[in-house]
C-alpha positions in Angstrom: 74.0 100.3 85.7 77.2 101.8 84.5 77.5 100.9 80.9 81.3 101.9 80.4 82.0 99.3 83.3 79.6 96.7 81.9 79.6 97.0 78.1 77.5 94.0 77.9 74.5 95.7 79.5 71.5 93.4 80.5 73.1 90.5 78.7 75.9 90.2 81.4 73.5 88.5 83.4 70.2 87.7 81.5 70.0 85.7 78.1 68.5 82.8 76.3 66.0 80.9 78.0 67.2 81.4 81.6 67.5 78.9 84.6 64.2 77.6 85.7 62.9 79.5 88.5 65.0 82.8 87.8 64.2 86.0 85.7 66.0 84.8 82.6 69.4 84.6 84.1 72.2 83.0 82.5 73.0 80.8 85.6 72.0 80.3 89.3 72.4 83.6 90.9 74.6 82.2 93.7 77.6 82.1 91.1 76.2 84.3 88.1 77.9 87.3 90.0 81.4 85.8 89.9 81.3 86.0 85.8 82.5 89.6 86.8 83.4 89.7 90.5 85.7 86.6 90.4 88.5 85.1 88.8 86.4 83.7 85.8 85.6 87.6 85.2 88.8 88.4 83.7 89.1 91.5 85.4 85.7 93.0 84.4 85.3 94.4 87.9 87.8 95.6 90.2 87.0 93.1 93.1 87.3 89.5 93.2 84.5 88.4 95.7 84.7 84.7 94.6 88.0 83.9 96.3 86.7 85.5 99.5 83.8 83.0 99.8 86.4 80.3 100.1 87.4 81.4 103.5 86.5 79.7 106.7 83.9 82.3 107.8 81.3 83.4 105.1 78.0 84.7 104.2 77.1 81.1 102.6 75.9 82.1 99.5 77.5 79.1 97.5 75.7 76.6 99.7 72.3 78.5 100.3 72.0 81.3 97.5 69.0 79.4 95.9 66.6 79.0 98.9 64.8 81.9 98.5 61.0 81.6 98.3 58.5 83.5 96.5 56.7 86.0 98.7 59.2 85.2 101.5 58.8 87.3 104.6 61.7 88.8 106.3 62.8 88.6 109.2 62.2 84.9 108.9 58.9 83.6 110.8 59.3 80.1 110.4 61.7 78.5 113.1 62.4 75.6 111.0 63.2 77.3 107.8 66.8 76.9 107.0 68.9 80.1 106.9 70.0 81.3 103.5 71.4 84.1 101.8 72.1 85.4 98.3 74.1 88.3 96.7 71.0 89.9 96.0 69.9 90.4 99.7 72.6 93.0 100.0 73.2 94.2 96.5 70.4 95.5 94.1 72.1 94.7 90.8 69.9 97.2 88.8 70.3 100.0 90.8 73.7 99.8 92.9 76.2 102.3 92.2 80.1 103.0 92.8 80.1 104.2 96.6 76.8 102.9 97.3 77.0 98.9 97.5 73.6 98.7 99.2 71.7 101.1 97.1 68.0 99.7 96.9 68.5 96.7 99.2 65.9 95.6 101.6 66.3 96.6 105.3 64.4 96.5 108.7 63.8 98.1 112.0 62.1 96.4 114.8 58.5 97.5 114.8 58.3 97.6 110.8 55.9 95.5 109.1 57.7 92.4 107.8 58.0 92.9 104.3 56.6 90.5 101.8 53.5 89.9 104.1 50.2 91.1 103.3 51.4 92.8 100.4 53.4 95.3 102.4 56.4 96.2 100.7 59.8 96.1 102.8 61.5 99.2 103.9 64.6 100.0 101.7 68.0 100.1 103.7 69.1 103.6 104.4 71.6 102.6 106.7 74.1 99.4 107.2 72.3 98.2 110.4 69.0 98.1 108.8 70.3 95.8 106.2 71.9 93.5 108.7 68.8 93.5 110.9 66.9 91.9 108.1 68.5 88.4 108.9 70.2 89.2 112.2 67.6 90.8 114.5 64.4 89.1 115.5 64.4 86.1 112.9 62.7 82.9 114.3 65.4 81.0 113.1 68.5 82.7 114.6 71.4 80.0 114.9 71.8 78.7 118.4 73.7 81.1 120.7 73.0 83.9 118.6 71.2 87.1 119.9 68.8 89.6 118.3 71.4 92.4 117.5 68.8 94.7 117.1 68.0 94.3 120.7 71.6 94.4 121.8 72.2 97.8 120.0 68.7 99.5 121.3 69.2 102.8 122.3 66.9 102.1 125.3 69.7 99.9 126.8 71.9 101.4 129.6 74.9 101.1 127.1 75.1 100.2 123.4 77.6 100.2 120.7 76.8 103.4 118.8 75.4 102.1 115.6 71.8 103.4 115.7 72.7 106.6 117.8 75.7 108.0 119.6 76.5 106.4 122.9 75.6 107.6 126.4 79.1 107.1 127.8 81.0 110.2 127.5 84.2 108.5 129.2 85.4 105.3 127.7 89.2 105.0 128.4 89.6 101.8 126.2 88.7 103.8 123.3 91.4 103.6 120.5 92.1 106.8 118.6 91.0 108.3 116.2 87.6 107.2 117.8 85.9 109.6 120.1 82.9 109.1 122.6 80.7 111.1 120.2 81.6 108.9 117.0 79.2 106.4 115.5 80.1 103.1 113.9 78.6 100.6 111.5 78.5 96.9 111.4 81.0 97.0 108.9 83.5 98.7 111.5 84.2 95.5 112.9 82.9 93.0 110.5 84.7 92.7 106.9 87.1 90.9 104.9 90.5 90.4 106.6 92.8 91.6 104.2 93.3 95.4 103.5 92.7 95.3 99.5 90.0 93.8 97.5 86.1 93.6 98.0 84.9 95.3 101.1 82.3 94.2 103.3 81.4 91.0 105.3 81.5 88.7 102.6 84.1 86.3 104.3 87.4 86.1 106.7 89.8 83.8 108.4 
């Protein structure tokens, strides 16, 4: 954590007796981050993520951020478990750094042991797609109509978006410059906030 940018240090998040069920956090994790990354932060962080979560399409941290269970196994095994997400699923507050917003976050590739089960530690995401696969691949509780994106992007498919590896097709007339047939993309190439300023990433859009 950069003490120049966060002079409060640990006390920015932790203090007092804490909220029940949390590691001495000042408030619930689904709103705690907005003390710096929102309008209430008074400009302490460069990005206002709080306003982005008011948009039509969002990762629903305000509604579901406190539903995580102790020893939770991901991807989810229980088909009836409500889907949920918090800021800490994508951002490890203790070791995240500028230019590396996902540093330390959990990740997943098909075939990995499901982190949290049998004491097996989860993979640490080395690529954006590994982070996204944790919730959007072979989870038992995928929303109706959703597909397993890891299967969609599998390099064993006849064709695929070049997320895990460069594509097979060397002639793609519809490809827009400056992209070329040998370029790779990330999930964030298509999914992200819908304004050219502010926070980057798939927080929300209209």
